[in-house]
Every structure is written in structure tokens, then in C-alpha cells.
HTML snippet that shows the backbone in 3Dmol.js (N, CA, C, O; Angstrom):
<script src="https://3Dmol.org/build/3Dmol-min.js"></script>
<div id="view" style="width:600px;height:400px;position:relative"></div>
<script>
const pdb = `
ATOM      1  N   MET A   1      18.931  23.204 -34.196  1.00  0.00           N
ATOM      2  CA  MET A   1      18.019  24.059 -33.452  1.00  0.00           C
ATOM      3  C   MET A   1      16.639  24.046 -34.114  1.00  0.00           C
ATOM      4  O   MET A   1      16.112  25.082 -34.521  1.00  0.00           O
ATOM      5  N   ILE A   2      16.076  22.849 -34.209  1.00  0.00           N
ATOM      6  CA  ILE A   2      14.766  22.684 -34.826  1.00  0.00           C
ATOM      7  C   ILE A   2      13.683  22.870 -33.775  1.00  0.00           C
ATOM      8  O   ILE A   2      13.817  22.416 -32.638  1.00  0.00           O
ATOM      9  N   ASN A   3      12.608  23.544 -34.169  1.00  0.00           N
ATOM     10  CA  ASN A   3      11.458  23.765 -33.295  1.00  0.00           C
ATOM     11  C   ASN A   3      11.829  24.454 -31.991  1.00  0.00           C
ATOM     12  O   ASN A   3      11.315  24.103 -30.929  1.00  0.00           O
ATOM     13  N   VAL A   4      12.704  25.416 -32.070  1.00  0.00           N
ATOM     14  CA  VAL A   4      13.097  26.162 -30.882  1.00  0.00           C
ATOM     15  C   VAL A   4      12.556  27.583 -30.995  1.00  0.00           C
ATOM     16  O   VAL A   4      12.619  28.202 -32.057  1.00  0.00           O
ATOM     17  N   SER A   5      12.029  28.085 -29.893  1.00  0.00           N
ATOM     18  CA  SER A   5      11.646  29.493 -29.864  1.00  0.00           C
ATOM     19  C   SER A   5      12.721  30.239 -29.078  1.00  0.00           C
ATOM     20  O   SER A   5      13.198  29.768 -28.045  1.00  0.00           O
ATOM     21  N   LYS A   6      13.087  31.397 -29.581  1.00  0.00           N
ATOM     22  CA  LYS A   6      14.150  32.190 -28.972  1.00  0.00           C
ATOM     23  C   LYS A   6      13.572  33.537 -28.552  1.00  0.00           C
ATOM     24  O   LYS A   6      12.827  34.178 -29.293  1.00  0.00           O
ATOM     25  N   ARG A   7      13.932  33.936 -27.359  1.00  0.00           N
ATOM     26  CA  ARG A   7      13.490  35.234 -26.850  1.00  0.00           C
ATOM     27  C   ARG A   7      14.685  35.916 -26.204  1.00  0.00           C
ATOM     28  O   ARG A   7      15.400  35.305 -25.409  1.00  0.00           O
ATOM     29  N   VAL A   8      14.900  37.167 -26.540  1.00  0.00           N
ATOM     30  CA  VAL A   8      15.989  37.942 -25.954  1.00  0.00           C
ATOM     31  C   VAL A   8      15.374  39.008 -25.060  1.00  0.00           C
ATOM     32  O   VAL A   8      14.516  39.780 -25.486  1.00  0.00           O
ATOM     33  N   ILE A   9      15.830  39.035 -23.813  1.00  0.00           N
ATOM     34  CA  ILE A   9      15.386  40.054 -22.866  1.00  0.00           C
ATOM     35  C   ILE A   9      16.622  40.691 -22.243  1.00  0.00           C
ATOM     36  O   ILE A   9      17.737  40.202 -22.423  1.00  0.00           O
ATOM     37  N   TYR A  10      16.425  41.765 -21.521  1.00  0.00           N
ATOM     38  CA  TYR A  10      17.526  42.461 -20.850  1.00  0.00           C
ATOM     39  C   TYR A  10      17.186  42.613 -19.378  1.00  0.00           C
ATOM     40  O   TYR A  10      16.060  42.955 -19.018  1.00  0.00           O
ATOM     41  N   ASP A  11      18.182  42.352 -18.526  1.00  0.00           N
ATOM     42  CA  ASP A  11      17.934  42.519 -17.097  1.00  0.00           C
ATOM     43  C   ASP A  11      18.035  43.989 -16.721  1.00  0.00           C
ATOM     44  O   ASP A  11      18.245  44.847 -17.578  1.00  0.00           O
ATOM     45  N   GLU A  12      17.883  44.271 -15.429  1.00  0.00           N
ATOM     46  CA  GLU A  12      17.865  45.664 -14.964  1.00  0.00           C
ATOM     47  C   GLU A  12      19.193  46.393 -15.179  1.00  0.00           C
ATOM     48  O   GLU A  12      19.238  47.622 -15.137  1.00  0.00           O
ATOM     49  N   ASN A  13      20.283  45.633 -15.413  1.00  0.00           N
ATOM     50  CA  ASN A  13      21.585  46.251 -15.678  1.00  0.00           C
ATOM     51  C   ASN A  13      21.911  46.321 -17.166  1.00  0.00           C
ATOM     52  O   ASN A  13      23.016  46.703 -17.552  1.00  0.00           O
ATOM     53  N   GLY A  14      20.946  45.950 -17.992  1.00  0.00           N
ATOM     54  CA  GLY A  14      21.167  45.987 -19.430  1.00  0.00           C
ATOM     55  C   GLY A  14      21.860  44.754 -19.981  1.00  0.00           C
ATOM     56  O   GLY A  14      22.216  44.722 -21.159  1.00  0.00           O
ATOM     57  N   LYS A  15      22.058  43.738 -19.149  1.00  0.00           N
ATOM     58  CA  LYS A  15      22.697  42.504 -19.605  1.00  0.00           C
ATOM     59  C   LYS A  15      21.719  41.723 -20.472  1.00  0.00           C
ATOM     60  O   LYS A  15      20.560  41.536 -20.102  1.00  0.00           O
ATOM     61  N   LYS A  16      22.195  41.269 -21.630  1.00  0.00           N
ATOM     62  CA  LYS A  16      21.377  40.523 -22.580  1.00  0.00           C
ATOM     63  C   LYS A  16      21.191  39.088 -22.096  1.00  0.00           C
ATOM     64  O   LYS A  16      22.154  38.421 -21.716  1.00  0.00           O
ATOM     65  N   ILE A  17      19.954  38.624 -22.113  1.00  0.00           N
ATOM     66  CA  ILE A  17      19.614  37.262 -21.719  1.00  0.00           C
ATOM     67  C   ILE A  17      18.870  36.615 -22.874  1.00  0.00           C
ATOM     68  O   ILE A  17      17.884  37.160 -23.368  1.00  0.00           O
ATOM     69  N   CYS A  18      19.340  35.459 -23.301  1.00  0.00           N
ATOM     70  CA  CYS A  18      18.717  34.720 -24.392  1.00  0.00           C
ATOM     71  C   CYS A  18      18.023  33.496 -23.815  1.00  0.00           C
ATOM     72  O   CYS A  18      18.645  32.698 -23.114  1.00  0.00           O
ATOM     73  N   ILE A  19      16.752  33.349 -24.103  1.00  0.00           N
ATOM     74  CA  ILE A  19      15.967  32.220 -23.615  1.00  0.00           C
ATOM     75  C   ILE A  19      15.617  31.340 -24.807  1.00  0.00           C
ATOM     76  O   ILE A  19      15.011  31.801 -25.774  1.00  0.00           O
ATOM     77  N   LEU A  20      16.003  30.069 -24.729  1.00  0.00           N
ATOM     78  CA  LEU A  20      15.665  29.090 -25.761  1.00  0.00           C
ATOM     79  C   LEU A  20      14.656  28.126 -25.175  1.00  0.00           C
ATOM     80  O   LEU A  20      14.812  27.671 -24.042  1.00  0.00           O
ATOM     81  N   LYS A  21      13.627  27.813 -25.937  1.00  0.00           N
ATOM     82  CA  LYS A  21      12.587  26.924 -25.422  1.00  0.00           C
ATOM     83  C   LYS A  21      12.190  25.917 -26.496  1.00  0.00           C
ATOM     84  O   LYS A  21      11.874  26.271 -27.632  1.00  0.00           O
ATOM     85  N   TRP A  22      12.220  24.642 -26.090  1.00  0.00           N
ATOM     86  CA  TRP A  22      11.736  23.565 -26.938  1.00  0.00           C
ATOM     87  C   TRP A  22      10.530  22.945 -26.275  1.00  0.00           C
ATOM     88  O   TRP A  22      10.473  22.850 -25.049  1.00  0.00           O
ATOM     89  N   ASN A  23       9.573  22.526 -27.063  1.00  0.00           N
ATOM     90  CA  ASN A  23       8.432  21.760 -26.560  1.00  0.00           C
ATOM     91  C   ASN A  23       8.413  20.408 -27.251  1.00  0.00           C
ATOM     92  O   ASN A  23       8.794  20.290 -28.415  1.00  0.00           O
ATOM     93  N   ASN A  24       7.975  19.406 -26.540  1.00  0.00           N
ATOM     94  CA  ASN A  24       7.795  18.074 -27.108  1.00  0.00           C
ATOM     95  C   ASN A  24       9.076  17.488 -27.679  1.00  0.00           C
ATOM     96  O   ASN A  24       9.064  16.903 -28.762  1.00  0.00           O
ATOM     97  N   VAL A  25      10.178  17.640 -26.962  1.00  0.00           N
ATOM     98  CA  VAL A  25      11.451  17.056 -27.365  1.00  0.00           C
ATOM     99  C   VAL A  25      11.799  15.972 -26.360  1.00  0.00           C
ATOM    100  O   VAL A  25      11.773  16.206 -25.152  1.00  0.00           O
ATOM    101  N   LYS A  26      12.120  14.801 -26.855  1.00  0.00           N
ATOM    102  CA  LYS A  26      12.500  13.684 -25.988  1.00  0.00           C
ATOM    103  C   LYS A  26      14.016  13.625 -25.898  1.00  0.00           C
ATOM    104  O   LYS A  26      14.690  13.475 -26.917  1.00  0.00           O
ATOM    105  N   TRP A  27      14.559  13.740 -24.702  1.00  0.00           N
ATOM    106  CA  TRP A  27      16.001  13.680 -24.456  1.00  0.00           C
ATOM    107  C   TRP A  27      16.332  12.283 -23.941  1.00  0.00           C
ATOM    108  O   TRP A  27      16.667  12.101 -22.771  1.00  0.00           O
ATOM    109  N   TYR A  28      16.235  11.313 -24.824  1.00  0.00           N
ATOM    110  CA  TYR A  28      16.512   9.928 -24.446  1.00  0.00           C
ATOM    111  C   TYR A  28      18.015   9.727 -24.309  1.00  0.00           C
ATOM    112  O   TYR A  28      18.739   9.754 -25.304  1.00  0.00           O
ATOM    113  N   THR A  29      18.477   9.530 -23.108  1.00  0.00           N
ATOM    114  CA  THR A  29      19.916   9.348 -22.891  1.00  0.00           C
ATOM    115  C   THR A  29      20.358   7.921 -23.187  1.00  0.00           C
ATOM    116  O   THR A  29      21.522   7.576 -22.979  1.00  0.00           O
ATOM    117  N   THR A  30      19.453   7.105 -23.664  1.00  0.00           N
ATOM    118  CA  THR A  30      19.804   5.739 -24.065  1.00  0.00           C
ATOM    119  C   THR A  30      20.106   5.656 -25.555  1.00  0.00           C
ATOM    120  O   THR A  30      20.534   4.607 -26.036  1.00  0.00           O
ATOM    121  N   ARG A  31      19.894   6.727 -26.287  1.00  0.00           N
ATOM    122  CA  ARG A  31      20.160   6.745 -27.734  1.00  0.00           C
ATOM    123  C   ARG A  31      21.427   7.553 -27.998  1.00  0.00           C
ATOM    124  O   ARG A  31      21.525   8.713 -27.599  1.00  0.00           O
ATOM    125  N   ASP A  32      22.387   6.939 -28.668  1.00  0.00           N
ATOM    126  CA  ASP A  32      23.676   7.583 -28.934  1.00  0.00           C
ATOM    127  C   ASP A  32      23.536   8.860 -29.754  1.00  0.00           C
ATOM    128  O   ASP A  32      24.254   9.826 -29.499  1.00  0.00           O
ATOM    129  N   ASP A  33      22.630   8.891 -30.736  1.00  0.00           N
ATOM    130  CA  ASP A  33      22.479  10.086 -31.561  1.00  0.00           C
ATOM    131  C   ASP A  33      21.959  11.263 -30.741  1.00  0.00           C
ATOM    132  O   ASP A  33      22.383  12.400 -30.947  1.00  0.00           O
ATOM    133  N   VAL A  34      21.056  10.997 -29.825  1.00  0.00           N
ATOM    134  CA  VAL A  34      20.517  12.061 -28.972  1.00  0.00           C
ATOM    135  C   VAL A  34      21.574  12.517 -27.973  1.00  0.00           C
ATOM    136  O   VAL A  34      21.716  13.717 -27.735  1.00  0.00           O
ATOM    137  N   VAL A  35      22.314  11.590 -27.388  1.00  0.00           N
ATOM    138  CA  VAL A  35      23.364  11.930 -26.431  1.00  0.00           C
ATOM    139  C   VAL A  35      24.415  12.813 -27.093  1.00  0.00           C
ATOM    140  O   VAL A  35      24.907  13.748 -26.461  1.00  0.00           O
ATOM    141  N   SER A  36      24.772  12.546 -28.338  1.00  0.00           N
ATOM    142  CA  SER A  36      25.753  13.359 -29.055  1.00  0.00           C
ATOM    143  C   SER A  36      25.274  14.796 -29.210  1.00  0.00           C
ATOM    144  O   SER A  36      26.047  15.736 -29.025  1.00  0.00           O
ATOM    145  N   ILE A  37      24.010  14.966 -29.548  1.00  0.00           N
ATOM    146  CA  ILE A  37      23.452  16.320 -29.705  1.00  0.00           C
ATOM    147  C   ILE A  37      23.422  17.035 -28.363  1.00  0.00           C
ATOM    148  O   ILE A  37      23.772  18.213 -28.280  1.00  0.00           O
ATOM    149  N   ILE A  38      23.009  16.338 -27.317  1.00  0.00           N
ATOM    150  CA  ILE A  38      22.977  16.927 -25.976  1.00  0.00           C
ATOM    151  C   ILE A  38      24.385  17.332 -25.551  1.00  0.00           C
ATOM    152  O   ILE A  38      24.575  18.417 -25.001  1.00  0.00           O
ATOM    153  N   ASP A  39      25.372  16.474 -25.800  1.00  0.00           N
ATOM    154  CA  ASP A  39      26.759  16.779 -25.427  1.00  0.00           C
ATOM    155  C   ASP A  39      27.270  18.024 -26.133  1.00  0.00           C
ATOM    156  O   ASP A  39      27.905  18.870 -25.505  1.00  0.00           O
ATOM    157  N   VAL A  40      27.008  18.150 -27.417  1.00  0.00           N
ATOM    158  CA  VAL A  40      27.447  19.333 -28.175  1.00  0.00           C
ATOM    159  C   VAL A  40      26.790  20.585 -27.600  1.00  0.00           C
ATOM    160  O   VAL A  40      27.462  21.592 -27.377  1.00  0.00           O
ATOM    161  N   PHE A  41      25.488  20.526 -27.359  1.00  0.00           N
ATOM    162  CA  PHE A  41      24.764  21.675 -26.821  1.00  0.00           C
ATOM    163  C   PHE A  41      25.293  22.068 -25.441  1.00  0.00           C
ATOM    164  O   PHE A  41      25.563  23.243 -25.192  1.00  0.00           O
ATOM    165  N   MET A  42      25.443  21.088 -24.543  1.00  0.00           N
ATOM    166  CA  MET A  42      25.876  21.385 -23.184  1.00  0.00           C
ATOM    167  C   MET A  42      27.330  21.861 -23.142  1.00  0.00           C
ATOM    168  O   MET A  42      27.657  22.746 -22.352  1.00  0.00           O
ATOM    169  N   ASN A  43      28.200  21.297 -23.967  1.00  0.00           N
ATOM    170  CA  ASN A  43      29.590  21.766 -24.013  1.00  0.00           C
ATOM    171  C   ASN A  43      29.662  23.207 -24.486  1.00  0.00           C
ATOM    172  O   ASN A  43      30.447  23.994 -23.957  1.00  0.00           O
ATOM    173  N   ARG A  44      28.857  23.560 -25.473  1.00  0.00           N
ATOM    174  CA  ARG A  44      28.822  24.954 -25.956  1.00  0.00           C
ATOM    175  C   ARG A  44      28.279  25.864 -24.861  1.00  0.00           C
ATOM    176  O   ARG A  44      28.820  26.944 -24.625  1.00  0.00           O
ATOM    177  N   LEU A  45      27.230  25.440 -24.204  1.00  0.00           N
ATOM    178  CA  LEU A  45      26.651  26.231 -23.127  1.00  0.00           C
ATOM    179  C   LEU A  45      27.658  26.442 -22.002  1.00  0.00           C
ATOM    180  O   LEU A  45      27.810  27.556 -21.501  1.00  0.00           O
ATOM    181  N   ARG A  46      28.340  25.378 -21.610  1.00  0.00           N
ATOM    182  CA  ARG A  46      29.308  25.458 -20.508  1.00  0.00           C
ATOM    183  C   ARG A  46      30.541  26.282 -20.858  1.00  0.00           C
ATOM    184  O   ARG A  46      31.298  26.662 -19.965  1.00  0.00           O
ATOM    185  N   SER A  47      30.757  26.564 -22.135  1.00  0.00           N
ATOM    186  CA  SER A  47      31.892  27.401 -22.524  1.00  0.00           C
ATOM    187  C   SER A  47      31.600  28.888 -22.329  1.00  0.00           C
ATOM    188  O   SER A  47      32.511  29.712 -22.406  1.00  0.00           O
ATOM    189  N   LEU A  48      30.346  29.235 -22.079  1.00  0.00           N
ATOM    190  CA  LEU A  48      29.975  30.634 -21.864  1.00  0.00           C
ATOM    191  C   LEU A  48      30.446  31.098 -20.488  1.00  0.00           C
ATOM    192  O   LEU A  48      30.623  30.292 -19.575  1.00  0.00           O
ATOM    193  N   ALA A  49      30.643  32.396 -20.355  1.00  0.00           N
ATOM    194  CA  ALA A  49      31.085  32.956 -19.076  1.00  0.00           C
ATOM    195  C   ALA A  49      30.011  32.796 -18.004  1.00  0.00           C
ATOM    196  O   ALA A  49      30.311  32.511 -16.844  1.00  0.00           O
ATOM    197  N   GLU A  50      28.775  32.980 -18.402  1.00  0.00           N
ATOM    198  CA  GLU A  50      27.656  32.828 -17.474  1.00  0.00           C
ATOM    199  C   GLU A  50      26.504  32.174 -18.214  1.00  0.00           C
ATOM    200  O   GLU A  50      26.265  32.455 -19.388  1.00  0.00           O
ATOM    201  N   TYR A  51      25.796  31.304 -17.521  1.00  0.00           N
ATOM    202  CA  TYR A  51      24.616  30.687 -18.111  1.00  0.00           C
ATOM    203  C   TYR A  51      23.744  30.099 -17.008  1.00  0.00           C
ATOM    204  O   TYR A  51      24.188  29.888 -15.879  1.00  0.00           O
ATOM    205  N   GLU A  52      22.515  29.848 -17.365  1.00  0.00           N
ATOM    206  CA  GLU A  52      21.634  29.063 -16.511  1.00  0.00           C
ATOM    207  C   GLU A  52      20.860  28.124 -17.419  1.00  0.00           C
ATOM    208  O   GLU A  52      20.334  28.541 -18.451  1.00  0.00           O
ATOM    209  N   TYR A  53      20.791  26.871 -17.038  1.00  0.00           N
ATOM    210  CA  TYR A  53      20.146  25.823 -17.819  1.00  0.00           C
ATOM    211  C   TYR A  53      19.116  25.137 -16.936  1.00  0.00           C
ATOM    212  O   TYR A  53      19.412  24.734 -15.811  1.00  0.00           O
ATOM    213  N   LEU A  54      17.913  25.013 -17.457  1.00  0.00           N
ATOM    214  CA  LEU A  54      16.854  24.332 -16.724  1.00  0.00           C
ATOM    215  C   LEU A  54      16.103  23.455 -17.712  1.00  0.00           C
ATOM    216  O   LEU A  54      15.577  23.939 -18.714  1.00  0.00           O
ATOM    217  N   ARG A  55      16.059  22.156 -17.420  1.00  0.00           N
ATOM    218  CA  ARG A  55      15.295  21.227 -18.249  1.00  0.00           C
ATOM    219  C   ARG A  55      14.188  20.640 -17.405  1.00  0.00           C
ATOM    220  O   ARG A  55      14.431  20.014 -16.373  1.00  0.00           O
ATOM    221  N   LEU A  56      12.960  20.855 -17.867  1.00  0.00           N
ATOM    222  CA  LEU A  56      11.793  20.307 -17.195  1.00  0.00           C
ATOM    223  C   LEU A  56      11.254  19.188 -18.064  1.00  0.00           C
ATOM    224  O   LEU A  56      10.835  19.424 -19.198  1.00  0.00           O
ATOM    225  N   GLY A  57      11.261  17.983 -17.545  1.00  0.00           N
ATOM    226  CA  GLY A  57      10.773  16.837 -18.283  1.00  0.00           C
ATOM    227  C   GLY A  57       9.274  16.683 -18.161  1.00  0.00           C
ATOM    228  O   GLY A  57       8.583  17.505 -17.560  1.00  0.00           O
ATOM    229  N   GLN A  58       8.796  15.608 -18.748  1.00  0.00           N
ATOM    230  CA  GLN A  58       7.368  15.329 -18.754  1.00  0.00           C
ATOM    231  C   GLN A  58       6.839  15.018 -17.365  1.00  0.00           C
ATOM    232  O   GLN A  58       5.712  15.383 -17.027  1.00  0.00           O
ATOM    233  N   ASP A  59       7.647  14.347 -16.564  1.00  0.00           N
ATOM    234  CA  ASP A  59       7.226  13.977 -15.216  1.00  0.00           C
ATOM    235  C   ASP A  59       7.673  15.026 -14.206  1.00  0.00           C
ATOM    236  O   ASP A  59       8.674  15.711 -14.418  1.00  0.00           O
ATOM    237  N   VAL A  60       6.942  15.149 -13.121  1.00  0.00           N
ATOM    238  CA  VAL A  60       7.217  16.157 -12.109  1.00  0.00           C
ATOM    239  C   VAL A  60       8.604  15.980 -11.477  1.00  0.00           C
ATOM    240  O   VAL A  60       9.194  16.948 -10.999  1.00  0.00           O
ATOM    241  N   ASP A  61       9.118  14.758 -11.475  1.00  0.00           N
ATOM    242  CA  ASP A  61      10.423  14.519 -10.866  1.00  0.00           C
ATOM    243  C   ASP A  61      11.562  14.466 -11.889  1.00  0.00           C
ATOM    244  O   ASP A  61      12.654  13.995 -11.571  1.00  0.00           O
ATOM    245  N   ASP A  62      11.321  14.939 -13.102  1.00  0.00           N
ATOM    246  CA  ASP A  62      12.324  14.923 -14.169  1.00  0.00           C
ATOM    247  C   ASP A  62      12.811  16.353 -14.411  1.00  0.00           C
ATOM    248  O   ASP A  62      12.325  17.043 -15.306  1.00  0.00           O
ATOM    249  N   ILE A  63      13.777  16.783 -13.601  1.00  0.00           N
ATOM    250  CA  ILE A  63      14.262  18.160 -13.622  1.00  0.00           C
ATOM    251  C   ILE A  63      15.785  18.155 -13.593  1.00  0.00           C
ATOM    252  O   ILE A  63      16.395  17.397 -12.840  1.00  0.00           O
ATOM    253  N   GLU A  64      16.395  19.003 -14.417  1.00  0.00           N
ATOM    254  CA  GLU A  64      17.834  19.246 -14.348  1.00  0.00           C
ATOM    255  C   GLU A  64      18.049  20.748 -14.264  1.00  0.00           C
ATOM    256  O   GLU A  64      17.369  21.512 -14.949  1.00  0.00           O
ATOM    257  N   HIS A  65      18.975  21.169 -13.442  1.00  0.00           N
ATOM    258  CA  HIS A  65      19.275  22.594 -13.300  1.00  0.00           C
ATOM    259  C   HIS A  65      20.770  22.751 -13.144  1.00  0.00           C
ATOM    260  O   HIS A  65      21.408  22.008 -12.397  1.00  0.00           O
ATOM    261  N   GLU A  66      21.327  23.717 -13.846  1.00  0.00           N
ATOM    262  CA  GLU A  66      22.770  23.963 -13.805  1.00  0.00           C
ATOM    263  C   GLU A  66      22.979  25.437 -14.142  1.00  0.00           C
ATOM    264  O   GLU A  66      22.272  25.988 -14.985  1.00  0.00           O
ATOM    265  N   MET A  67      23.931  26.064 -13.497  1.00  0.00           N
ATOM    266  CA  MET A  67      24.213  27.461 -13.812  1.00  0.00           C
ATOM    267  C   MET A  67      25.646  27.817 -13.469  1.00  0.00           C
ATOM    268  O   MET A  67      26.293  27.162 -12.651  1.00  0.00           O
ATOM    269  N   LYS A  68      26.122  28.862 -14.109  1.00  0.00           N
ATOM    270  CA  LYS A  68      27.446  29.395 -13.812  1.00  0.00           C
ATOM    271  C   LYS A  68      27.343  30.914 -13.847  1.00  0.00           C
ATOM    272  O   LYS A  68      26.960  31.501 -14.858  1.00  0.00           O
ATOM    273  N   PHE A  69      27.687  31.533 -12.737  1.00  0.00           N
ATOM    274  CA  PHE A  69      27.693  32.985 -12.627  1.00  0.00           C
ATOM    275  C   PHE A  69      28.972  33.413 -11.938  1.00  0.00           C
ATOM    276  O   PHE A  69      29.445  32.750 -11.014  1.00  0.00           O
ATOM    277  N   LEU A  70      29.517  34.501 -12.381  1.00  0.00           N
ATOM    278  CA  LEU A  70      30.732  35.055 -11.809  1.00  0.00           C
ATOM    279  C   LEU A  70      31.860  34.027 -11.790  1.00  0.00           C
ATOM    280  O   LEU A  70      32.659  33.986 -10.854  1.00  0.00           O
ATOM    281  N   GLY A  71      31.917  33.197 -12.833  1.00  0.00           N
ATOM    282  CA  GLY A  71      32.987  32.223 -12.961  1.00  0.00           C
ATOM    283  C   GLY A  71      32.859  31.001 -12.076  1.00  0.00           C
ATOM    284  O   GLY A  71      33.758  30.161 -12.065  1.00  0.00           O
ATOM    285  N   ARG A  72      31.766  30.874 -11.331  1.00  0.00           N
ATOM    286  CA  ARG A  72      31.574  29.733 -10.436  1.00  0.00           C
ATOM    287  C   ARG A  72      30.419  28.882 -10.946  1.00  0.00           C
ATOM    288  O   ARG A  72      29.345  29.399 -11.256  1.00  0.00           O
ATOM    289  N   ALA A  73      30.642  27.598 -11.029  1.00  0.00           N
ATOM    290  CA  ALA A  73      29.610  26.676 -11.497  1.00  0.00           C
ATOM    291  C   ALA A  73      28.799  26.153 -10.320  1.00  0.00           C
ATOM    292  O   ALA A  73      29.339  25.840  -9.259  1.00  0.00           O
ATOM    293  N   TYR A  74      27.522  26.069 -10.530  1.00  0.00           N
ATOM    294  CA  TYR A  74      26.604  25.519  -9.549  1.00  0.00           C
ATOM    295  C   TYR A  74      25.778  24.458 -10.249  1.00  0.00           C
ATOM    296  O   TYR A  74      25.162  24.726 -11.281  1.00  0.00           O
ATOM    297  N   PHE A  75      25.762  23.270  -9.703  1.00  0.00           N
ATOM    298  CA  PHE A  75      25.030  22.178 -10.318  1.00  0.00           C
ATOM    299  C   PHE A  75      24.035  21.613  -9.321  1.00  0.00           C
ATOM    300  O   PHE A  75      24.330  21.481  -8.133  1.00  0.00           O
ATOM    301  N   SER A  76      22.892  21.292  -9.805  1.00  0.00           N
ATOM    302  CA  SER A  76      21.957  20.518  -9.013  1.00  0.00           C
ATOM    303  C   SER A  76      21.182  19.646  -9.975  1.00  0.00           C
ATOM    304  O   SER A  76      20.869  20.059 -11.091  1.00  0.00           O
ATOM    305  N   LEU A  77      20.886  18.480  -9.552  1.00  0.00           N
ATOM    306  CA  LEU A  77      20.154  17.550 -10.394  1.00  0.00           C
ATOM    307  C   LEU A  77      19.111  16.861  -9.535  1.00  0.00           C
ATOM    308  O   LEU A  77      19.434  16.275  -8.502  1.00  0.00           O
ATOM    309  N   ILE A  78      17.889  16.930  -9.955  1.00  0.00           N
ATOM    310  CA  ILE A  78      16.820  16.252  -9.247  1.00  0.00           C
ATOM    311  C   ILE A  78      16.238  15.224 -10.200  1.00  0.00           C
ATOM    312  O   ILE A  78      15.730  15.577 -11.264  1.00  0.00           O
ATOM    313  N   THR A  79      16.308  13.968  -9.828  1.00  0.00           N
ATOM    314  CA  THR A  79      15.746  12.931 -10.674  1.00  0.00           C
ATOM    315  C   THR A  79      14.540  12.268 -10.034  1.00  0.00           C
ATOM    316  O   THR A  79      13.648  11.795 -10.739  1.00  0.00           O
ATOM    317  N   LYS A  80      14.501  12.227  -8.734  1.00  0.00           N
ATOM    318  CA  LYS A  80      13.358  11.630  -8.039  1.00  0.00           C
ATOM    319  C   LYS A  80      13.042  12.445  -6.796  1.00  0.00           C
ATOM    320  O   LYS A  80      13.934  12.781  -6.017  1.00  0.00           O
ATOM    321  N   LEU A  81      11.799  12.750  -6.622  1.00  0.00           N
ATOM    322  CA  LEU A  81      11.394  13.453  -5.409  1.00  0.00           C
ATOM    323  C   LEU A  81      11.219  12.439  -4.288  1.00  0.00           C
ATOM    324  O   LEU A  81      10.686  11.349  -4.495  1.00  0.00           O
ATOM    325  N   GLU A  82      11.667  12.810  -3.122  1.00  0.00           N
ATOM    326  CA  GLU A  82      11.521  11.934  -1.960  1.00  0.00           C
ATOM    327  C   GLU A  82      10.092  11.994  -1.453  1.00  0.00           C
ATOM    328  O   GLU A  82       9.523  13.077  -1.320  1.00  0.00           O
ATOM    329  N   ALA A  83       9.518  10.855  -1.176  1.00  0.00           N
ATOM    330  CA  ALA A  83       8.129  10.816  -0.698  1.00  0.00           C
ATOM    331  C   ALA A  83       8.085  11.023   0.799  1.00  0.00           C
ATOM    332  O   ALA A  83       7.006  11.024   1.391  1.00  0.00           O
TER     333      ALA A  83
END
`;
const viewer = $3Dmol.createViewer("view");
viewer.addModel(pdb, "pdb");
viewer.setStyle({}, {cartoon: {color: "spectrum"}});
viewer.zoomTo();
viewer.render();
</script>
């Protein structure tokens, strides 16, 4: 968890929300060492009862979004915007 900023907020029901933010991190999925770190992070995240994950890449069409609420997983992945 290098160069990560952490912020804890509470929603209107008092539920604790933890926001992690990295800047200037390259998630190269072609490098095995980076893929291993991403896998560990995502597996830990997916083990939580509820979560929301949003990765915004450098390019406008480099977006990943995934969430699980009330025990149901919702996935969406946008890699290229349609012209």
C-alpha cells in the first residue's frame, strides 16, 4: 500500500466507508509481478460483504467498475468507448 491516500467517511446510516486512492500507478497487466499484486488486492476486496471498486486509467476509455451490495455482485467493464 505504497503512495495510497486513505479516507474514512460515514454514510447517512452510519455505515463506515473507506476510500483508497492512488495516483500515478501503472496497472500493466502484461507484467506478472503487477498482475500478482492486483490479484491479491482484488481477491481481498471481493471477500468483503460489500464493496465498490472503480479504476480510472489515464485514457478516457480506460475504466473498470465492480461492486457488490446486499450479497449480489455487479460487474461492468468499459475498455473502449463506441464512436
